[in-house]
VOBA-1610 file (N, C-alpha, C; in pm, whole numbers, padded with zeros to 5 digits, always signed):
BEGIN
Met-14515+11843+17048Met-14469+11757+17159Met-14332+11804+17206Ala-14313+11821+17336Ala-14185+11867+17389Ala-14076+11765+17360Pro-13953+11814+17322Pro-13845+11723+17282Pro-13769+11666+17397Tyr-13827+11663+17515Tyr-13758+11611+17633Tyr-13851+11517+17709Ser-13787+11434+17794Ser-13865+11357+17891Ser-13804+11381+18026Ser-13870+11344+18134Ser-13818+11369+18269Ser-13834+11245+18354Leu-13727+11211+18426Leu-13732+11096+18515Leu-13775+11134+18655Ser-13751+11259+18693Ser-13785+11303+18827Ser-13795+11452+18826Ser-13921+11457+18881Ser-13953+11587+18892Ser-13960+11570+19022Arg-11501+12064+19174Arg-11472+12052+19312Arg-11429+12189+19328Gly-11165+12493+19377Gly-11187+12597+19468Gly-11256+12554+19596Ile-11187+12531+19699Ile-11244+12490+19827Ile-11223+12601+19930Ala-11325+12642+19999Ala-11313+12742+20103Ala-11261+12680+20230Arg-11212+12763+20321Arg-11159+12711+20446Arg-11274+12661+20532Pro-11259+12546+20596Pro-11364+12494+20683Pro-11382+12579+20807Val-11498+12566+20870Val-11522+12632+20997Val-11452+12554+21106Val-11360+12615+21179Val-11286+12545+21282Val-11300+12618+21415Ser-11268+12551+21524Ser-11270+12611+21656Ser-11160+12715+21666Ala-11177+12813+21754Ala-11080+12920+21766Ala-10945+12870+21811Thr-10943+12778+21903Thr-10817+12725+21955Thr-10833+12579+21985Leu-10720+12510+21989Leu-10725+12369+22026Leu-10768+12354+22171Phe-10746+12462+22251Phe-10791+12456+22391Phe-10942+12439+22396Thr-11009+12515+22312Thr-11154+12505+22307Thr-11197+12367+22265Leu-11130+12315+22162Leu-11162+12181+22113Leu-11145+12077+22223Cys-11032+12085+22294Cys-11005+11987+22399Cys-11104+12000+22514Ala-11145+12124+22541Ala-11243+12144+22646Ala-11374+12077+22612Leu-11405+12075+22480Leu-11529+12012+22436Leu-11517+11862+22426Thr-11394+11812+22416Thr-11373+11668+22395Thr-11271+11616+22493Leu-11308+11618+22620Leu-11215+11578+22724Leu-11166+11436+22705Ser-11253+11348+22665Ser-11211+11208+22650Ser-11115+11193+22536Ala-11137+11268+22424Ala-11049+11255+22309Ala-10913+11317+22335Cys-10906+11420+22424Cys-10780+11488+22449Cys-10717+11442+22580Gly-10757+11329+22632Gly-10702+11277+22757Gly-10558+11234+22743Ser-10494+11211+22855Ser-10353+11173+22854Ser-10337+11030+22808Ser-10212+10994+22772Ser-10185+10858+22731Ser-10208+10761+22846Asp-10188+10810+22971Asp-10214+10726+23087Asp-10362+10691+23096Asp-10447+10793+23064Asp-10590+10768+23064Asp-10627+10660+22964Lys-10567+10668+22843Lys-10596+10571+22738Lys-10546+10432+22777Ala-10429+10428+22841Ala-10375+10300+22883Ala-10464+10237+22988Glu-10516+10322+23079Glu-10605+10271+23183Glu-10731+10213+23121Ala-10784+10284+23019Ala-10903+10234+22951Ala-10876+10100+22887Ala-10758+10088+22825Ala-10724+09963+22758Ala-10713+09849+22857Gly-10671+09883+22981Gly-10654+09779+23081Gly-10781+09741+23152Thr-10892+09812+23120Thr-11017+09783+23189Thr-11125+09739+23092Gly-11082+09669+22986Gly-11181+09611+22896Gly-11234+09706+22791Ala-11150+09793+22738Ala-11192+09884+22632Ala-11239+09804+22510Ala-11324+09864+22430Ala-11380+09796+22313Ala-11269+09757+22217Ala-11291+09646+22145Ala-11193+09597+22049Ala-11178+09695+21934Thr-11057+09702+21881Thr-11031+09789+21766Thr-10970+09708+21654Thr-10971+09767+21536Thr-10906+09708+21420Thr-10832+09818+21345Gln-10732+09781+21268Gln-10655+09882+21195Gln-10692+09882+21047Val-10716+10002+20994Val-10741+10017+20851Val-10640+10114+20793Thr-10609+10097+20667Thr-10525+10193+20595Thr-10617+10275+20507Asp-10622+10405+20533Asp-10720+10486+20461Asp-10673+10525+20321Ala-10754+10601+20250Ala-10726+10635+20111Ala-10604+10724+20095Ala-10559+10787+20204Ala-10438+10869+20201Ala-10315+10790+20244Gly-10333+10660+20273Gly-10221+10576+20314Gly-10193+10579+20462Thr-10280+10642+20541Thr-10261+10652+20686Thr-10324+10531+20756Lys-10249+10471+20849Lys-10302+10360+20927Lys-10381+10416+21045Val-10505+10370+21058Val-10594+10425+21160Val-10655+10312+21242Glu-10648+10325+21375Glu-10715+10230+21464Glu-10859+10275+21482Val-10951+10189+21446Val-11092+10224+21457Val-11163+10119+21541Pro-11278+10153+21600Pro-11355+10052+21673Pro-11394+09938+21579Ala-11393+09817+21632Ala-11428+09703+21548Ala-11572+09710+21501Ala-11658+09773+21578Ala-11798+09788+21540Ala-11845+09927+21579Pro-11813+10028+21500Pro-11851+10165+21534Pro-12002+10182+21548Lys-12042+10261+21645Lys-12184+10286+21668Lys-12225+10427+21627Arg-12132+10523+21639Arg-12163+10663+21610Arg-12068+10712+21501Val-12122+10724+21382Val-12042+10756+21263Val-12079+10894+21212Val-11978+10977+21187Val-12000+11105+21121Val-11949+11093+20978Ala-12033+11133+20883Ala-12000+11122+20740Ala-11977+11262+20683Leu-11853+11290+20643Leu-11817+11425+20600Leu-11813+11441+20448Ser-11880+11355+20375Ser-11898+11376+20231Ser-12026+11306+20189Glu-12077+11346+20074Glu-12196+11281+20019Glu-12172+11132+19998Met-12052+11098+19948Met-12022+10958+19920Met-12016+10876+20049Asp-11965+10936+20158Asp-11962+10868+20288Asp-12103+10844+20340Leu-12188+10944+20327Leu-12327+10929+20370Leu-12395+10819+20291Asp-12381+10823+20160Asp-12441+10723+20071Asp-12394+10584+20110Ala-12263+10567+20125Ala-12207+10435+20156Ala-12253+10384+20291Ser-12253+10471+20393Ser-12295+10429+20526Ser-12439+10379+20525Leu-12526+10454+20464Leu-12666+10414+20456Leu-12683+10287+20375Ala-12606+10272+20267Ala-12612+10151+20185Ala-12571+10029+20265Leu-12484+10046+20363Leu-12434+09936+20444Leu-12515+09916+20572Gly-12622+09990+20587Gly-12710+09972+20702Gly-12668+10048+20826Val-12587+10153+20810Val-12543+10234+20925Val-12594+10376+20906Glu-12672+10424+21001Glu-12720+10562+20995Glu-12625+10653+21071Pro-12556+10745+21002Pro-12463+10834+21071Pro-12533+10925+21172Val-12452+10979+21263Val-12503+11074+21362Val-12473+11217+21321Gly-12410+11233+21206Gly-12381+11365+21152Gly-12346+11353+21005Leu-12387+11453+20925Leu-12357+11450+20782Leu-12313+11587+20734Thr-12246+11588+20620Thr-12210+11711+20552Thr-12312+11738+20444Ala-12359+11860+20434Ala-12459+11894+20333Ala-12405+11867+20193Gly-12492+11823+20105Gly-12453+11795+19968Gly-12423+11920+19889Arg-12359+11904+19775Arg-12326+12016+19686Arg-12455+12090+19647Gly-12459+12218+19679Gly-12576+12298+19647Gly-12698+12270+19732Gln-12682+12196+19842Gln-12794+12156+19927Gln-12777+12211+20069Lys-12887+12223+20140Lys-12881+12261+20280Lys-12863+12140+20370Gly-12893+12023+20316Gly-12879+11898+20391Gly-12827+11790+20300Ala-12878+11670+20318Ala-12835+11558+20235Ala-12873+11583+20090Pro-12800+11523+19995Pro-12841+11535+19855Pro-12984+11484+19836Gln-13050+11539+19738Gln-13192+11512+19718Gln-13227+11364+19717Tyr-13143+11283+19652Tyr-13177+11142+19638Tyr-13164+11063+19769Leu-13098+11123+19870Leu-13085+11059+20001Leu-13166+11130+20109Ala-13240+11232+20071Ala-13305+11320+20169Ala-13398+11244+20263Glu-13475+11152+20212Glu-13570+11080+20297Glu-13497+10989+20396Gln-13395+10917+20349Gln-13319+10828+20437Gln-13245+10905+20546Ala-13205+11029+20515Ala-13118+11106+20605Ala-13190+11219+20677Lys-13322+11219+20674Lys-13397+11334+20725Lys-13376+11361+20874Ser-13337+11258+20952Ser-13319+11279+21096Ser-13174+11298+21137Ile-13083+11306+21039Ile-12940+11317+21069Ile-12898+11464+21073Pro-12836+11510+21183Pro-12794+11650+21192Pro-12684+11684+21092Val-12686+11809+21044Val-12583+11859+20954Val-12467+11913+21037Val-12345+11866+21008Val-12227+11908+21085Val-12122+11973+20997Gly-12160+12011+20874Gly-12065+12075+20785Gly-12124+12095+20647Ala-12042+12152+20559Ala-12083+12179+20421Ala-11977+12125+20326Val-12000+12142+20197Val-11901+12098+20099Val-11765+12163+20126Thr-11767+12286+20178Thr-11644+12358+20208Thr-11568+12300+20327Gly-11632+12217+20409Gly-11561+12154+20520Gly-11649+12138+20642Pro-11600+12064+20742Pro-11679+12040+20863Pro-11678+12158+20959Asp-11783+12169+21037Asp-11788+12260+21151Asp-11740+12178+21270Ile-11619+12204+21316Ile-11555+12121+21417Ile-11639+12108+21544Glu-11695+12218+21591Glu-11772+12211+21715Glu-11896+12123+21698Lys-11958+12127+21581Lys-12074+12041+21557Lys-12034+11895+21548Val-11916+11869+21494Val-11867+11731+21491Val-11845+11681+21633Val-11788+11765+21718Val-11768+11729+21860Val-11901+11695+21925Gln-12001+11778+21901Gln-12132+11759+21963Gln-12199+11629+21920Ala-12161+11578+21802Ala-12218+11452+21754Ala-12160+11332+21826Lys-12052+11349+21902Lys-11988+11245+21981Lys-11959+11118+21898Pro-11888+11133+21787Pro-11861+11015+21702Pro-11758+10923+21762Asp-11766+10794+21726Asp-11656+10704+21759Asp-11572+10675+21634Val-11617+10722+21517Val-11535+10720+21397Val-11585+10829+21303Ile-11492+10890+21229Ile-11526+10996+21135Ile-11482+10953+20995Leu-11576+10953+20902Leu-11545+10926+20761Leu-11521+11061+20695Ala-11395+11086+20653Ala-11355+11220+20612Ala-11356+11242+20461Gly-11416+11152+20385Gly-11427+11173+20242Gly-11293+11195+20176Gln-11281+11304+20100Gln-11157+11338+20030Gln-11084+11454+20097Leu-11118+11482+20224Leu-11056+11592+20297Leu-10905+11578+20300Ala-10834+11684+20259Ala-10687+11680+20251Ala-10620+11786+20337Asp-10696+11872+20402Asp-10642+11978+20486Asp-10588+11917+20615Glu-10455+11911+20629Glu-10395+11843+20745Glu-10429+11910+20877Gln-10447+12042+20875Gln-10484+12111+20999Gln-10622+12066+21047Val-10715+12056+20955Val-10849+12013+20990Val-10849+11865+21028Leu-10776+11784+20953Leu-10768+11641+20985Leu-10711+11620+21125Glu-10612+11700+21163Glu-10553+11687+21297Glu-10656+11719+21404Gln-10740+11819+21380Gln-10844+11852+21477Gln-10947+11739+21485Leu-10983+11683+21371Leu-11079+11573+21370Leu-11024+11451+21444Arg-10893+11424+21426Arg-10833+11307+21491Arg-10832+11319+21642Lys-10842+11441+21695Lys-10849+11461+21839Lys-10990+11431+21891Ile-11085+11423+21801Ile-11223+11393+21839Ile-11248+11243+21834Ala-11208+11180+21721Ala-11232+11037+21702Ala-11142+10987+21590Pro-11120+10856+21578Pro-11044+10803+21465Pro-11104+10854+21334Thr-11018+10904+21248Thr-11063+10970+21126Thr-11006+10900+21003Val-11093+10858+20913Val-11055+10781+20795Val-11088+10859+20669Val-10986+10890+20589Val-11007+10948+20456Val-11051+10833+20365Thr-11169+10844+20310Thr-11227+10730+20238Thr-11216+10739+20086Ile-11187+10857+20032Ile-11188+10878+19887Ile-11049+10916+19839Asp-10994+10839+19744Asp-10861+10871+19692Asp-10873+10961+19569Asp-10761+10985+19502Asp-10759+11079+19390Asp-10846+11034+19273Thr-10873+10905+19264Thr-10957+10856+19154Thr-11105+10882+19179Lys-11141+10909+19302Lys-11281+10929+19341Lys-11369+10810+19303Asp-11309+10693+19303Asp-11378+10570+19265Asp-11475+10529+19377Trp-11604+10531+19346Trp-11704+10501+19449Trp-11697+10357+19497Lys-11653+10266+19412Lys-11644+10125+19452Lys-11533+10105+19555Lys-11417+10165+19533Lys-11307+10156+19628Lys-11347+10222+19760Ala-11415+10335+19752Ala-11458+10406+19872Ala-11557+10322+19952Leu-11647+10253+19881Leu-11744+10167+19950Leu-11674+10053+20022Gln-11576+09991+19957Gln-11503+09881+20020Gln-11429+09928+20144Leu-11364+10045+20137Leu-11292+10100+20252Leu-11390+10136+20364Thr-11502+10192+20327Thr-11604+10225+20428Thr-11657+10098+20493Gly-11677+09994+20414Gly-11721+09866+20469Gly-11622+09811+20569Thr-11493+09817+20537Thr-11389+09772+20629Thr-11390+09854+20757Thr-11404+09986+20743Thr-11402+10077+20858Thr-11521+10054+20951Leu-11634+10024+20893Leu-11756+10008+20972Leu-11782+09863+21013Gly-11689+09773+20982Gly-11709+09633+21014Gly-11818+09569+20929Arg-11832+09619+20806Arg-11938+09572+20716Arg-11882+09535+20580Ser-11768+09470+20579Ser-11704+09431+20453Ser-11792+09338+20371Asn-11856+09243+20437Asn-11942+09150+20363Asn-12057+09221+20295Glu-12116+09318+20366Glu-12225+09394+20308Glu-12178+09474+20187Ala-12056+09530+20196Ala-12002+09607+20084Ala-11980+09519+19962Glu-11925+09400+19984Glu-11901+09309+19872Glu-12031+09262+19809Lys-12132+09239+19891Lys-12262+09199+19837Lys-12323+09312+19755Phe-12312+09434+19803Phe-12366+09549+19729Phe-12300+09559+19592Leu-12167+09546+19590Leu-12095+09556+19462Leu-12132+09443+19368Ser-12150+09323+19423Ser-12190+09211+19339Ser-12328+09234+19278Asp-12420+09283+19360Asp-12554+09312+19311Asp-12551+09421+19204Tyr-12467+09522+19225Tyr-12453+09630+19126Tyr-12403+09576+18993Glu-12300+09493+18998Glu-12244+09438+18875Glu-12348+09354+18801Thr-12427+09278+18876Thr-12533+09198+18814Thr-12635+09287+18746Lys-12674+09393+18814Lys-12774+09484+18759Lys-12719+09559+18638Ala-12593+09601+18644Ala-12532+09672+18531Ala-12521+09581+18410Ser-12484+09456+18434Ser-12471+09360+18325Ser-12605+09335+18257Ala-12710+09323+18338Ala-12843+09302+18282Ala-12888+09422+18201Leu-12863+09542+18250Leu-12900+09662+18177Leu-12825+09672+18045Lys-12695+09642+18049Lys-12614+09648+17928Lys-12670+09556+17821Ser-12715+09439+17864Ser-12773+09343+17771Ser-12908+09391+17717Asp-12988+09451+17805Asp-13122+09493+17767Asp-13124+09621+17683Leu-13013+09690+17673Leu-13007+09813+17593Leu-13030+09785+17445Gly-13001+09663+17405Gly-13023+09626+17265Gly-12950+09718+17170Pro-13020+09779+17074Pro-12955+09864+16975Pro-12893+09991+17034Gln-12929+10025+17158Gln-12871+10143+17222Gln-12738+10112+17292Ala-12700+09986+17298Ala-12571+09950+17358Ala-12459+10020+17282Gly-12366+10080+17354Gly-12255+10149+17289Gly-12292+10286+17236Ala-12410+10337+17270Ala-12452+10469+17224Ala-12363+10578+17284Ser-12368+10695+17223Ser-12295+10811+17272Ser-12384+10885+17371Val-12336+10897+17495Val-12417+10956+17602Val-12348+11078+17661Ser-12422+11186+17669Ser-12372+11311+17725Ser-12443+11342+17856Val-12368+11395+17953Val-12426+11433+18082Val-12388+11578+18113Ala-12488+11658+18144Ala-12464+11800+18169Ala-12542+11847+18291Arg-12492+11955+18350Arg-12563+12019+18461Arg-12597+12162+18419Tyr-12718+12201+18446Tyr-12764+12334+18406Tyr-12791+12419+18529Ser-12752+12547+18524Ser-12779+12640+18633Ser-12795+12779+18572Ala-12816+12877+18657Ala-12830+13015+18610Ala-12702+13062+18540Lys-12591+12998+18571Lys-12463+13035+18508Lys-12447+12971+18371Gly-12533+12878+18337Gly-12524+12812+18208Gly-12508+12661+18221Thr-12445+12604+18119Thr-12431+12459+18109Thr-12289+12415+18142Ala-12275+12305+18213Ala-12144+12244+18241Ala-12155+12096+18213Val-12049+12037+18159Val-12051+11895+18125Val-11962+11817+18219Met-11993+11689+18231Met-11918+11601+18318Met-11815+11525+18235Gln-11686+11548+18264Gln-11579+11482+18191Gln-11536+11354+18263Gln-11420+11300+18225Gln-11369+11180+18290Gln-11316+11213+18429Gly-11312+11111+18517Gly-11260+11131+18651Gly-11365+11167+18753Val-11494+11156+18714Val-11602+11181+18809Val-11695+11060+18812Phe-11777+11055+18915Phe-11865+10943+18942Phe-11946+10898+18820Ile-12020+10988+18760Ile-12112+10947+18655Ile-12039+10888+18535Ser-11920+10938+18506Ser-11843+10884+18393Ser-11800+10741+18420Asp-11774+10708+18546Asp-11739+10570+18581Asp-11859+10477+18561Val-11977+10521+18599Val-12097+10439+18581Val-12124+10417+18432Leu-12114+10522+18353Leu-12138+10509+18209Leu-12035+10417+18144Lys-11913+10420+18195Lys-11808+10331+18144Lys-11841+10186+18173Asp-11899+10160+18291Asp-11941+10024+18326Asp-12043+09970+18225Leu-12119+10059+18165Leu-12223+10020+18071Leu-12175+10020+17926Gly-12051+10058+17903Gly-11995+10054+17768Gly-12037+10169+17679Phe-12089+10277+17735Phe-12130+10391+17654Phe-12010+10471+17605Lys-12024+10534+17490Lys-11927+10630+17440Lys-11963+10767+17496Arg-11869+10860+17491Arg-11894+10997+17536Arg-11853+11094+17425Pro-11932+11195+17399Pro-11899+11289+17292Pro-11800+11398+17333Gly-11717+11441+17236Gly-11630+11556+17253Gly-11539+11551+17373Ile-11534+11662+17447Ile-11442+11675+17559Ile-11479+11585+17675Gln-11595+11523+17672Gln-11632+11433+17781Gln-11549+11304+17780Asn-11470+11284+17676Asn-11375+11172+17672Asn-11245+11206+17743Glu-11226+11332+17781Glu-11101+11379+17840Glu-11115+11397+17991Gln-11000+11391+18059Gln-10997+11415+18203Gln-11026+11562+18229Gly-11120+11589+18318Gly-11152+11727+18350Gly-11059+11786+18455Glu-11046+11918+18454Glu-10963+11984+18555Glu-11037+12002+18686Gly-11167+12009+18678Gly-11249+12024+18798Gly-11360+11923+18797His-11461+11949+18880His-11572+11853+18888His-11658+11857+18762Ser-11675+11975+18704Ser-11750+11989+18581Ser-11689+12101+18499Thr-11720+12104+18369Thr-11657+12200+18278Thr-11763+12288+18212Pro-11760+12420+18236Pro-11860+12510+18177Pro-11848+12516+18025Leu-11963+12529+17959Leu-11968+12546+17814Leu-12061+12662+17781Ser-12022+12743+17684Ser-12111+12849+17636Ser-12214+12790+17542Asp-12321+12861+17518Asp-12422+12814+17425Asp-12364+12792+17286Glu-12264+12873+17250Glu-12202+12860+17119Glu-12127+12728+17103Asn-12088+12667+17215Asn-12011+12542+17211Asn-12092+12421+17256Leu-12223+12432+17255Leu-12305+12321+17302Leu-12292+12196+17216Ala-12242+12212+17094Ala-12222+12094+17009Ala-12127+11996+17075Glu-12045+12046+17169Glu-11952+11959+17242Glu-12027+11852+17322Ile-12151+11878+17357Ile-12224+11780+17438Ile-12324+11700+17355Asp-12324+11719+17225Asp-12422+11647+17144Asp-12383+11501+17131Gly-12479+11415+17154Gly-12459+11271+17141Gly-12590+11206+17107Asp-12591+11075+17111Asp-12716+11004+17085Asp-12819+11031+17194Trp-12769+11047+17316Trp-12856+11072+17430Trp-12797+11184+17516Leu-12885+11265+17573Leu-12844+11372+17664Leu-12921+11359+17794Phe-12845+11350+17906Phe-12904+11350+18040Phe-12861+11480+18107Ile-12957+11561+18147Ile-12925+11693+18201Ile-13013+11724+18321Gly-12955+11789+18421Gly-13030+11824+18541Gly-12962+11937+18614Ser-13009+11967+18732Ser-12951+12073+18814Ser-12937+12022+18956Leu-12891+12110+19045Leu-12883+12075+19187Leu-13004+12126+19263Asp-13103+12177+19190Asp-13221+12239+19251Asp-13346+12174+19194Ala-13417+12103+19277Ala-13537+12032+19231Ala-13639+12127+19172Thr-13649+12251+19225Thr-13745+12346+19170Thr-13705+12390+19030Thr-13574+12397+19006Thr-13527+12430+18871Thr-13559+12317+18774Asp-13538+12195+18819Asp-13567+12079+18733Asp-13712+12078+18690Ala-13800+12123+18776Ala-13942+12122+18743Ala-13971+12210+18623Asp-13892+12315+18603Asp-13913+12407+18491Asp-13807+12394+18383Leu-13716+12297+18397Leu-13601+12290+18307Leu-13642+12259+18162Leu-13743+12178+18145Leu-13785+12143+18010Leu-13826+12267+17931Gly-13908+12348+17991Gly-13952+12468+17923Gly-13839+12568+17903Glu-13749+12576+18000Glu-13636+12668+17990Glu-13547+12634+17872Leu-13513+12508+17859Leu-13425+12467+17751Leu-13495+12471+17615Ala-13625+12448+17616Ala-13701+12450+17491Ala-13696+12587+17425Lys-13667+12691+17502Lys-13660+12827+17449Lys-13524+12860+17389Lys-13427+12771+17408Lys-13289+12801+17365Lys-13259+12736+17230Pro-13235+12816+17125Pro-13204+12760+16993Pro-13084+12666+16996Ala-12985+12695+17082Ala-12865+12612+17087Ala-12899+12469+17129Tyr-12998+12453+17215Tyr-13041+12320+17257Tyr-13128+12254+17150Glu-13212+12333+17088Glu-13300+12278+16986Glu-13223+12218+16868Gln-13100+12265+16848Gln-13020+12215+16736Gln-12946+12086+16767Leu-12950+12042+16892Leu-12880+11920+16928Leu-12954+11797+16876Gly-12877+11701+16824Gly-12938+11580+16770Gly-13016+11503+16875Ala-12964+11495+16998Ala-13034+11422+17103Ala-13168+11486+17133Val-13177+11617+17118Val-13303+11686+17142Val-13400+11660+17027Arg-13352+11672+16906Arg-13438+11648+16789Arg-13494+11506+16788Asp-13412+11410+16836Asp-13454+11270+16837Asp-13535+11233+16962Lys-13566+11333+17043Lys-13638+11311+17169Lys-13563+11215+17261His-13431+11230+17263His-13343+11149+17348His-13279+11234+17459Ala-13346+11342+17497Ala-13297+11428+17605Ala-13383+11405+17727Thr-13320+11384+17841Thr-13391+11347+17964Thr-13342+11429+18082Val-13435+11482+18160Val-13399+11556+18280Val-13378+11458+18395Ile-13265+11475+18466Ile-13231+11386+18577Ile-13203+11467+18704Asp-13189+11398+18815Asp-13156+11460+18943Asp-13006+11489+18947Gly-12969+11617+18939Gly-12829+11654+18937Gly-12755+11622+19065Thr-12826+11616+19178Thr-12758+11584+19305Thr-12712+11439+19305Lys-12768+11360+19218Lys-12733+11218+19207Lys-12635+11194+19093Trp-12664+11248+18977Trp-12583+11225+18857Trp-12459+11312+18849Thr-12468+11439+18889Thr-12361+11535+18860Thr-12291+11588+18984Ser-12300+11518+19097Ser-12227+11557+19216Ser-12126+11447+19249Leu-12095+11429+19378Leu-11990+11334+19416Leu-12031+11190+19395Gly-12161+11162+19410Gly-12211+11027+19384Gly-12185+10930+19497Gly-12202+10801+19466Gly-12184+10698+19567Gly-12254+10570+19527Ala-12260+10477+19619Ala-12310+10343+19591Ala-12457+10342+19552Gln-12541+10401+19638Gln-12683+10404+19606Gln-12711+10490+19483Ala-12635+10595+19466Ala-12650+10679+19348Ala-12625+10599+19221Ala-12523+10512+19224Ala-12489+10432+19106Ala-12604+10340+19068Val-12662+10273+19166Val-12775+10183+19137Val-12893+10262+19085Ser-12919+10378+19143Ser-13031+10460+19100Ser-13011+10513+18958Val-12887+10545+18922Val-12857+10588+18785Val-12889+10477+18686Leu-12857+10353+18723Leu-12892+10241+18636Leu-13043+10238+18611Asp-13120+10261+18716Asp-13265+10263+18702Asp-13310+10376+18609Asp-13248+10493+18624Asp-13282+10608+18539Asp-13254+10576+18392Ile-13139+10516+18366Ile-13102+10484+18228Ile-13194+10379+18169Arg-13229+10282+18249Arg-13322+10179+18200Arg-13455+10243+18162Lys-13505+10331+18245Lys-13633+10394+18218Lys-13628+10478+18091Ala-13518+10545+18067Ala-13506+10632+17951Ala-13475+10559+17821Met-13391+10456+17829Met-13334+10399+17706Met-13379+10259+17669Val-13439+10187+17763Val-13482+10051+17731Val-13632+10053+17700Lys-13664+10012+17583Lys-13805+10014+17539Lys-13867+09876+17541
//
């Protein structure tokens, strides 16, 4: 019997930008209009606005009820859809050509306007947004170009806390009540799962991502570690420490660092996940792990568990854990 089960079968490059601001302004005449033009609009019944303070501490005037939203991170896309707003542009997920796998069906009709490395400014212009959710973007040159297109809100702070990002996104989109309800429902569901874990409550849980380059583990300071903390799980070895990047590579010789009562492992490629069980079964380093010997190793969707994450991802992770650990 195979010792695994399956639930489903950050170095930043420069973003693509326009050659000159002249080109940008030519594409966005309304955004680059004079202050007199804006004053005239305000005097002729312009739409109501509200002010938000974004995750970088910048005060931004946004439409009170945005209609055309561009989401420049996986977490922004997740949050917008969770709040009932379908963006008009998205940034491709980590290792993906489009939306992350777990959001692919919901986002199938949304155009791609950028990648993990950054937005394609001209494509953002073409989406004609009235607000831009800029994720954790920190490049001031790019942010300045985006602000010439539409009000731009940095939604993710240094903690990368998905709950704070959801609340800020709710405020920005005029959906604060929906955000609070989502969080309340999540807390209820997490509490119920924690109770139903029974003897597995407080277990040691390891999360890893596998690729052709090898194995990488998820340390503190990332989405999945926050969800596991909500459930009261322990983490083995270096997974108790703050990571320097999004994930930390481990050699086969050091795989004991990820050994725990339970192991959740996946990739960013659904086709790889389909063969992951057999691939790992051939590796002696994996066979020696206690979680593997105890048949407590589970393949998961890496685009959900081991990427930037978000509100819907968090709820879905709870479902994955319940399926694997609650008997």
